[in-house]
C-alpha positions in Angstrom: 1.1 -27.5 -2.3 -0.5 -29.4 -5.7 -3.6 -29.2 -7.5 -4.2 -26.9 -4.6 -7.7 -24.3 -6.3 -7.3 -21.0 -6.9 -9.2 -20.0 -3.8 -6.7 -21.9 -1.7 -3.7 -20.3 -3.4 -5.3 -17.0 -2.5 -6.4 -17.4 0.5 -2.6 -18.8 1.7 -0.4 -16.4 -0.1 -2.3 -13.6 -0.8 -5.1 -12.5 1.3 -3.4 -11.2 4.5 -1.0 -9.2 2.4 -4.4 -7.8 0.6 -6.0 -6.8 3.9 -3.0 -5.0 5.2 -2.9 -2.6 2.2 -6.2 -1.6 3.3 -5.1 -0.3 6.8 -1.9 1.5 5.3 0.6 -1.1 4.5 2.6 -1.5 1.2 2.6 -5.0 -0.1 3.8 -7.4 -3.2 2.7 -10.6 -4.8 5.1 -11.8 -7.5 5.1 -15.4 -9.5 7.8 -16.7 -10.2 8.6 -20.2 -12.0 9.0 -21.6 -15.6 7.6 -21.1 -18.6 4.8 -23.1 -18.9 4.6 -23.6 -15.1 1.0 -21.5 -15.2 2.1 -18.1 -13.3 0.1 -16.2 -15.7 -3.3 -18.6 -14.7 -2.0 -18.3 -11.4 -1.9 -14.3 -11.3 -4.8 -13.4 -13.6 -7.3 -17.1 -13.9 -9.7 -18.1 -16.3 -11.7 -15.4 -17.9 -15.1 -17.5 -18.7 -15.1 -19.4 -15.8 -15.9 -17.5 -12.3 -14.0 -20.3 -10.1 -10.8 -19.9 -11.9 -10.7 -16.2 -11.2 -6.8 -15.3 -10.5 -4.6 -13.6 -7.4 -4.9 -9.9 -9.1 -9.1 -10.1 -9.5 -9.4 -12.1 -6.3 -7.4 -8.8 -4.8 -9.8 -6.4 -6.2 -12.8 -7.8 -5.3 -11.1 -8.2 -1.5 -10.0 -4.9 -1.7 -13.1 -3.2 -2.2 -14.9 -5.8 0.2 -12.2 -4.2 2.7 -12.5 -0.2 2.2 -16.5 -1.1 1.9 -16.4 -2.0 6.0 -14.4 1.2 6.7 -17.4 3.4 7.6 -15.3 6.0 9.4 -12.8 6.5 6.5 -12.7 8.5 2.9 -10.9 5.8 0.4 -10.0 7.0 -3.2 -8.2 3.7 -4.7 -6.8 4.2 -8.2 -4.6 1.9 -10.4 -1.8 1.2 -13.0 -0.4 -1.9 -15.3 3.1 -2.1 -16.9 5.2 -4.4 -18.8 9.0 -5.0 -18.7 10.2 -6.0 -21.9 13.8 -6.2 -23.0 14.3 -4.0 -19.9 12.1 -1.4 -21.2 9.3 -0.3 -19.3 5.9 0.0 -21.7 1.9 1.5 -20.0 -0.3 -1.6 -20.7 -3.4 1.3 -20.5 -1.8 3.9 -22.9 -3.2 4.0 -26.7 0.2 5.0 -27.5 2.3 3.1 -30.3 4.8 1.6 -29.0 8.3 1.4 -29.9 10.0 -1.9 -29.4 13.6 -0.9 -30.0 13.7 2.5 -28.7 11.6 1.8 -25.6 9.3 4.7 -23.9 9.2 8.0 -22.1 8.6 5.9 -18.8 11.1 6.0 -16.2 11.5 5.2 -12.6 13.0 7.7 -10.3 13.6 7.9 -6.5 11.6 11.5 -4.4 13.1 13.2 -1.5 11.9 10.7 0.4 13.3 7.4 -1.2 9.7 6.3 -2.6 10.3 5.3 -5.9 7.8 6.5 -8.7 7.3 5.4 -12.3 7.3 8.9 -14.1 4.8 8.9 -17.2 2.9 5.9 -16.0 -0.7 6.1 -16.5 -2.8 5.9 -13.7 -6.2 5.2 -13.0 -8.8 6.4 -10.4 -11.7 3.4 -10.3 -15.0 3.8 -8.0 -16.0 0.0 -8.0 -14.6 -3.3 -8.8 -16.2 -3.5 -12.4 -13.5 -0.6 -13.2 -10.5 -2.5 -11.9 -11.2 -4.9 -13.8 -11.9 -3.6 -17.4 -8.4 -1.9 -16.8 -6.9 -5.1 -16.3 -8.6 -7.0 -19.5 -7.9 -3.7 -21.1 -4.1 -4.4 -20.5 -4.4 -8.2 -21.0 -5.1 -7.3 -24.5 -1.7 -5.3 -25.0 1.1 -7.8 -23.1 4.0 -9.4 -25.0 3.1 -13.2 -25.2 4.9 -15.2 -28.3 4.9 -19.1 -29.0 8.7 -20.6 -27.5 9.5 -24.7 -27.3 7.7 -24.6 -24.0 4.6 -22.6 -24.2 2.5 -21.7 -26.9 2.0 -18.5 -25.0 4.5 -17.7 -23.0 4.9 -14.5 -21.3 7.8 -12.4 -22.8 7.7 -9.9 -20.2 7.2 -9.0 -16.5 4.0 -7.5 -16.2 3.1 -5.7 -12.6 -0.5 -4.4 -11.9 -0.9 -1.9 -8.8 -3.4 -0.7 -6.7 -3.1 2.4 -5.0 -4.9 3.6 -1.8 -5.3 7.4 -0.3 -6.9 7.0 2.8 -8.6 9.5 5.2 -10.4 10.1 8.3 -13.9 11.1 7.8 -14.1 11.6 11.8 -11.1 13.9 12.1 -10.4 17.2 11.0 -6.9 16.2 10.3 -5.4 16.4 6.6 -3.0 13.9 7.1 -3.7 11.3 4.0 -2.5 7.0 4.2 -0.9 6.0 0.6 -0.9 2.3 0.6 -0.4 0.4 -2.5 -0.1 -3.3 -3.6 1.7 -4.4 -6.4 0.7 -7.8 -8.3 3.7 -9.4 -10.3 3.4 -11.6 -13.0 6.9 -12.4 -14.0 8.3 -13.8 -17.4 9.5 -17.6 -17.1 12.8 -18.0 -17.3 13.9 -20.7 -20.2 17.7 -22.1 -21.6 18.5 -20.0 -24.4 19.8 -22.9 -25.9 17.0 -24.3 -26.4 14.9 -22.0 -28.1 14.4 -21.2 -31.5 15.0 -17.6 -33.2 17.2 -14.9 -32.1 14.5 -13.0 -31.4 13.6 -15.6 -28.1 17.0 -16.1 -27.4 17.2 -11.7 -26.9 14.2 -11.8 -25.0 15.2 -14.8 -22.8 18.5 -13.2 -22.2 16.6 -9.9 -20.8 14.3 -12.1 -19.4 17.1 -14.2 -16.9 19.6 -11.7 -16.2 16.6 -9.9 -15.0 15.1 -12.7 -12.6 19.1 -13.2 -11.7 18.9 -9.2 -10.7 15.7 -10.3 -8.3 16.9 -13.6 -6.9 
C-alpha cells in the first residue's frame, strides 16, 4: 500500500506475529528491497518523531504490553543485535573493536535438537521497554553504513535484532519453560554492481546480492 503510515504497516505486517511470540511461538519480520527503498526507516523509524517509530520499537512496546497482561506467567526477556557484513557476523552490542577482514569469533551452530544458535553473541537481559530500546539505539550507532550512488546512508550489511522470551507458569509446580524468539531483520539493499563506484562498494554489493539470492 502506497503512502501507508508506520502504524498501518505494523498492524498489517507484524502485529499478529509479534503477539504470537508472547504465546510461545517463534516469529520473523523481514524487510527486503532495493537500496533507498526505505527498509531501515520501516524497521527502525525516525527517533525524533514518535509517530514515525518503526517496526522494531513498536514490536518492543507490543511485547511488553502483552507479557504485562500475562498475570499467571513469569516471563524473562532478553535481546541481541547482530550484523552480517561480507559474510562475517559482528555483535552490535559488543565493545570489542571489529576486524572487517578477519571477522569475529561468532559462529552459527546447530544443537542436538536441531535448533540454531549464534555462539559467542552477547544476549542482554531486559526488564522493561526502555532498556530494550537503549540496546537497539546502541547497536544502531555501530552499524555499517556508507554512501552509494543511490543512497547517501545505505546499509551495507544485514542486521538482526532478536527478542527472546522465557515463560514459566506461576500457578503450576512444573519446571516447564517455554522459549520463543522474535527476529526483526533489516536486510542490506541490493543494487547493480556495474553502477557502483569504488572497489569496496562493489565487493560489499557482491556479498549482499549473493546472500539475498540464497535467501530468495
